[in-house]
C-alpha angles and dihedrals in degrees: 000000000000092000092051090048091049091050093050102042105010134244122313117276123221119244089244088069092063093098091050090056093067120111134242118222096269094051092041090053088052094047100042107028106055093091093051096042095044094048088086087072095064099023091061089046092053092048090052094046091047095051100034092076087067092052122220092338089063099040093057087068093062099098093042091055088044090052092053090050091050091052088051089048092054092049092050093046093051090046093052090047087061089047089057090051092052096041106034091166091060124302105199120170091260094054094044095046094045096048096044107026103029141254101305097046087049092052091046089053090048092050090049092050094049092049090047093052093050092048091046091057093046096045094045094052095044092045089050091054089047090054094055092040088058088063093040107032093184087075095064095093090054098052096118095049093046092049090052091050090052089048091056091049095049091046093053091046092054093045088062091069142273097275096048090045092053091051094048095042092050092074098061093036096055091038089057093046092049094046096047097042090051091045092051092047090052088047092053091051091049090047091054091049102038103033126217127327126226118259091185090063097051107024116113116252114274115258096173135038118253102254136165090251091054090052091047091048091052092046089052090052092047092052087078082086087079095059113117097026089113094052095091092049089051092047104048089122089065093064127093117246130318082044100178096048093046091047094050092049091049091049091051092050091048093049092051091050091048092051093051097042097043100042092038094053094044092048095046091048090056095038094055093041093236122183119178125233124242112296092012131115122232092244090052089054091048092050091046091052096047099039105021126231096302141106092293090056092051091048089054091049091047091050089050091053091048096048091047091047093050092040083082083066089076087062091048089052095045110031097057091046095052091043090051092053091048090048091049089052091049100252097110132033113292092237089075091063096060124097115232131222093286095047094258130110095263097177092052091051093050091048091051091048092051094049091046092051090052091053093047091052096043093051095041095241091294112143092189090061091051097048097079089061091051115075103043095072092041096055094039089057090045092052096047092046095050092044088052090051091055089055089046093057092044089056097041098044092186127155111318093003094147093056091044092050090049092052093050090042090055089050091049093051094044094049093043091054089047090049091056092047092048094046094049097041095045101033098104092037091066107289087111088072091063092042089057096038097054096062090043090055091048089053089050091051091052093047091052090047092052090050093054092045090053091047091053091048093052094044095048117111098230141103095276090093132028109290119263110253117237093193112108111245121239119263106291131244105245129209120193116194110206133194093193142326111287142123092286091054093050091048091052092048091052091054093044092053090049092062102033143018090210102077126153127185120210128201118188107212112215099166116045111245097029091101092067091060092047093049091051093053091043091060087065104036106022096093090219093298112146114251120210120197114210113193117219110197091178094050096243121137105185102052097044088050092050090048089052091052092051092048093046092051093048092051093047092049091181098137094257139084121237117258116239122220113197117202109206134170120216117209118227094242125051095228091057088071087073090064094063136069098242090218092156090055091050092051091047092050092049092049094046096052100034114108116253116278121220091355093290137107128234127225116226119197126190120211106190123195109201111212117217098213 
């Protein structure tokens, strides 16, 4: 197993290598920007699908809606640049909202972020499969399976470590940027030479009237183009020094690329009057029109698949980090705060992969069905973060604080208005799921927090609970449950007799008559230890044994519970465990999680016998 693990994710890295695992700007752009850059693939698609139902009258609004979204993008990018300045160690929405707005706004932002990251991974992978299926239509029936395969690949890549991931991811990211920038430049040249196309001639017939609600609904769908903008602000700690400056420069470069690629593709689609064929995305149709159905077209489609596949990498960079901070603060299980062998949050990555797989399967690999769930969490986190930054500047009152507060205030108002529009327009399409899920997650965070507070209270060495005795207890009474008479039993008896002269063996008889065979062997190997036969007419082992323990402790009435020694043999190969009953494990589990009897605790001791073959 260790050799397979080493082959898949590499050998363990020492903690001293943590600083070496940080990213330069090129690798950081590759690791943190794929979600934002690739969002043009499905944002453009959603704008087209939203307006196409109104025919040509609707499609002519594409670039205007795109322009509004770009303005919003610029506001959000500038706002997050200021967040990086204020929180150079990493100013994610959770941290900013918690420190400036309070516990519950912080937890709401955290819940929104976690949901956003899971949806980002699911939408990116399914949209990537849709892009390649547009070029190869025979793949459409296998979208779910292909998305799951891509999920496994991206998970294993991220488990290998941040630095290796950034290096691997850089290839598809910069391939996509190069392909799309060149395609758009060619498109601009062709637009200048050929002139505009006619939407009226090619647009599908209108099936709905062009209404304000339809425009709002389309705008809400197109706002998915802003997903991933916050990733660099959340991941400042991943950059090489100086972290804040490198992060701000990377964010600025990413925002400029997003503006050009998103607005350029939306405008060219409308200018040329492009309408996709059946089972084809709008960007596939644009690439086919500009480049023709040739090798260049297939390279563009392949780069789209790759960027959408690795766009899930933004989630793998962000989700484990946010989860680790929540775990450190006591709102998620502690296991999520630990670095794995490769200096990444392995448990968080595996949790993200599992949740993403569930979404892909539940929604049949259809990115269009997932999109309505997408933007609510994104803009809720945006709004809380920017509102928190306004409070931050009001408290800090450093140089230029009024301008900085105004910038973040503008971002807060713009994203809050967008949040309302998205929530109303997409509510019945599926946004209600996120609206319900966020408060449920907050309740879960608080329940976990209360659990850890209670654990700390009970473990504290103070006067809140009865003092811990420092007097050594008397030699224990020892009970050894046996399944038969064998080497493991004899080994356990030897140990039991070394710590106590009050040892009792217990055999639970499931089949009548078995006790006679056990007694005969016990005469030879029992070392004079008393053997108690407990009949089990209902063929259970655990509960008759627990009843015996209770009865034995009541009769002893010595102020202590008997210690239990569990003899257990361990097969040489892990899969051989599946061939045995695991009775010792069941007894151990029952004893661990049984409430205390008679106000005392019980010691449980394992005596393993490791088999050689």
